N, C-alpha and C positions, 0 to 999 in steps of 0.2 A: 152419303154414309150408308152402309148395309148392315141391317141387324139380322141375325139369325139366333134361333133357340137352340140350344144345345142339344136337347132330346126330340126335337120334332122337326117336321118338314116345313112349317111355316116360317116365312120369313117377311120383314118388313123394309121396305126401302125407304129411306126418309131423304129428302133434297134440301140441304141447307144453303141458305143466302150466304154471299161472302161476308156480311156484318156478322151474321150468326157464329161463323168459322172464327170471325176474328173474336167474339165476345168468349167464345168457349176458349180459346186460345188464352186470351187474358184471364179468365177465371181459373185456369188449370196451371198457370205460370206460378213459379217458385216466389216471386217478389209479391203477387196479389195474396198467395197464402201466408207470407210472413207478414204483411200489412194487416191482413185480416186477423191473423193471431195477436198482433200488437193491439189492433183495435178492441177485439174481444176481452183481452187482458187489462187494458186500461178501463173498460166499461164495467169489467168485475170489481176492479179497484174501487172505482166511484161508487158502484153500488154498495159495496160492503162499507165504505165510508158514510154513506147515506144512511144505512140502516143502524150505525152506531148512534146517531144523533138523539133518537129517542132513548136509548139505553143511557147514554151520558145525562140527558135532561132529567130523567128519573134519579140518576145517582146525585146530581146536583141537590135535587130537592131533598133527598134524604139526608146530605151532609148538611144543609142549611138547617133541617129541623134538629139535627144532632148538636149543631152548634148552639141552638137556642137553649136546648137542654143544658148544655155544658155552661152557657152564660147563667142560666139560672140556678145551676147546681153551685156556681162559684158565688153568685150572690148570697145564696143560703149559707154556704161555707164561711163566708167573710161575715155574716152576722152572728151565726154561732160561734166563730171564733171570738168576737169582740165580747158576746156574752161571757164566754167561759174565763175570758181573761178578767172581766169585770167580778165574776164570782170569785176567781181565785186571789184577787186583790182584797175582796170583802172578807175572805176567810184567812188570809194570811197576815193582815195587819191586826196587831193585838190593840185591844181597847186600853186606853191610857185611863187611870183614874184623873179625876179633875183636880185633886189637891196634891197630886204627887209632883214633885219636883223632879227635873232632869238629873241624872247621875253627876254627882261632883259638884253640884251646885249649893251647897249648904247642908249637906248630909254627913258631913265630917264631926267626929267626935271630938269635944275638946277636953283637953286635960285639966 
């Protein structure tokens, strides 16, 4: 292999061994570059998936906290509804006098 600068007189001569020539041939081949591209793409995919793990863990933690809050609110709402229904029953039921008889049970006028 002979290398020469474009703008100068200096040049270098490199002697490559047969295995080095073969290695360069393999490294510059179309199939090696395709395999390298596929390898880099798969590594990138797995790197992105691995980076998602902490984000998803953080999200799960927040969703669990939200679920606990919702459960607490549901319990409070149930208690308040039962109290509201109790107050409604107390306010809507008229108090009957102790001596009053039910309608039609002896309150008829006699001729």
